[in-house]
C-alpha positions as CSV (number, residue, x, y, z in Angstrom):
1,X,-114.2,132.0,97.5
2,X,-112.3,129.7,95.2
3,X,-109.4,129.4,97.7
4,X,-111.8,128.6,100.5
5,X,-113.3,125.7,98.4
6,X,-109.8,124.3,97.7
7,X,-108.7,124.5,101.3
8,X,-112.0,122.9,102.5
9,X,-111.6,120.1,99.9
10,X,-108.0,119.4,101.0
11,X,-108.9,119.4,104.7
12,X,-111.8,117.0,104.2
13,X,-109.7,114.7,102.0
14,X,-107.0,114.7,104.7
15,X,-109.6,114.0,107.4
16,X,-111.0,111.1,105.4
17,X,-107.6,109.6,104.9
18,X,-106.7,109.9,108.6
19,X,-110.0,108.2,109.5
20,X,-109.3,105.4,107.1
21,X,-105.9,104.8,108.6
22,X,-107.3,104.8,112.2
23,X,-110.1,102.4,111.2
24,X,-107.6,100.0,109.6
25,X,-105.3,100.2,112.7
26,X,-108.2,99.6,115.1
27,X,-109.5,96.8,112.9
28,X,-106.2,95.0,112.8
29,X,-105.9,95.3,116.6
30,X,-109.3,93.6,117.2
31,X,-108.5,90.6,115.0
32,X,-107.4,87.4,116.7
33,X,-104.9,85.0,115.3
34,X,-107.6,82.5,114.3
35,X,-109.3,83.1,111.0
36,X,-113.1,83.7,111.2
37,X,-115.2,81.1,109.5
38,X,-116.9,82.4,106.3
39,X,-120.2,80.6,106.7
40,X,-122.5,78.5,108.9
41,X,-121.3,75.5,106.9
42,X,-117.7,76.0,108.2
43,X,-118.9,76.4,111.8
44,X,-121.0,73.3,111.8
45,X,-118.3,71.3,110.1
46,X,-119.5,67.8,109.3
47,X,-122.9,68.2,111.0
48,X,-124.6,69.6,107.9
49,X,-123.1,68.2,104.8
50,X,-124.4,66.4,101.8
51,X,-124.1,63.0,103.4
52,X,-126.6,61.9,106.2
53,X,-126.9,58.7,108.2
54,X,-129.7,56.4,107.2
55,X,-131.8,54.4,109.6
56,X,-129.5,51.4,109.3
57,X,-126.4,53.5,110.1
58,X,-125.1,53.6,106.6
59,X,-124.3,56.9,104.9
60,X,-126.6,57.9,102.1
61,X,-126.5,60.7,99.7
62,X,-129.2,63.4,100.2
63,X,-131.3,64.3,97.2
64,X,-130.1,68.0,97.2
65,X,-132.2,68.9,100.3
66,X,-130.3,70.5,103.2
67,X,-133.0,69.2,105.6
68,X,-132.0,65.6,104.9
69,X,-128.6,66.2,106.3
70,X,-129.6,67.9,109.5
71,X,-129.3,65.7,112.6
72,X,-132.6,64.9,114.3
73,X,-131.5,66.9,117.4
74,X,-130.5,69.8,115.3
75,X,-127.2,71.7,115.6
76,X,-126.2,74.8,117.6
77,X,-124.2,77.6,116.2
78,X,-122.5,80.4,118.2
79,X,-123.4,83.7,116.6
80,X,-119.9,85.1,117.4
81,X,-118.4,82.4,115.0
82,X,-120.5,83.6,112.0
83,X,-119.7,86.3,109.5
84,X,-120.8,89.8,110.7
85,X,-123.7,90.1,108.2
86,X,-125.2,86.7,109.3
87,X,-124.7,87.8,113.0
88,X,-126.6,91.0,112.3
89,X,-129.5,89.2,110.6
90,X,-129.8,86.6,113.4
91,X,-129.6,89.4,116.1
92,X,-132.4,91.1,114.3
93,X,-134.5,88.0,114.7
94,X,-133.8,88.1,118.5
95,X,-130.9,85.7,118.9
96,X,-128.1,86.9,121.1
97,X,-125.5,84.2,121.7
98,X,-126.4,81.1,119.8
99,X,-129.1,79.5,117.7
100,X,-130.1,75.9,117.4
101,X,-131.2,74.9,113.9
102,X,-133.7,72.0,113.9
103,X,-134.7,69.9,110.9
104,X,-138.1,71.6,111.1
105,X,-136.6,75.1,110.8
106,X,-134.5,74.1,107.9
107,X,-137.4,72.4,106.2
108,X,-139.5,75.5,106.7
109,X,-136.7,77.7,105.2
110,X,-136.4,75.3,102.2
111,X,-140.2,75.6,101.7
112,X,-140.0,79.4,101.7
113,X,-136.8,79.9,99.7
114,X,-135.9,76.6,98.1
115,X,-133.1,74.2,98.7
116,X,-130.7,76.1,96.4
117,X,-131.0,79.4,98.3
118,X,-130.8,77.6,101.7
119,X,-127.6,76.1,100.5
120,X,-126.3,79.5,99.5
121,X,-127.1,80.9,103.0
122,X,-125.4,77.9,104.6
123,X,-122.4,78.8,102.5
124,X,-122.3,82.3,103.9
125,X,-124.9,84.4,101.9
126,X,-127.1,86.7,103.8
127,X,-130.9,86.7,103.2
128,X,-132.3,89.9,101.8
129,X,-135.0,91.9,103.7
130,X,-137.8,90.1,101.9
131,X,-136.3,86.7,102.4
132,X,-135.7,87.5,106.1
133,X,-139.4,88.5,106.4
134,X,-140.5,85.3,104.8
135,X,-138.2,83.3,107.1
136,X,-139.6,84.8,110.3
137,X,-142.3,82.1,110.8
138,X,-139.5,79.4,110.6
139,X,-137.6,80.7,113.6
């Protein structure tokens, strides 16, 4: 019985190693030459940063609120350009190809989670299950 356990352990270990090598190989084949952005902030570029245009056209610093820097028309983000975890979360909410974030959506999210957490999500963090549930009315 002891020999059987040793043989089974060795075979399972070898199988796991082979699967890891295959997964690495397949993963490297699917990567394009362009690096994936690491957050919504990188995808949007300058559309959502800490500087927003005032009514007179002059740039003004926002008071830490992400909403202040969102253009009035909002901004559209392609889901395929986001990190996998953020893609998954947005697909769970029913978005397939792209999402347009409006100032109202961002203000709602800030009201639910706070400006600091919305900034973290903009930087690439993924909302937890409870956060996602609280954000549902915003989208």
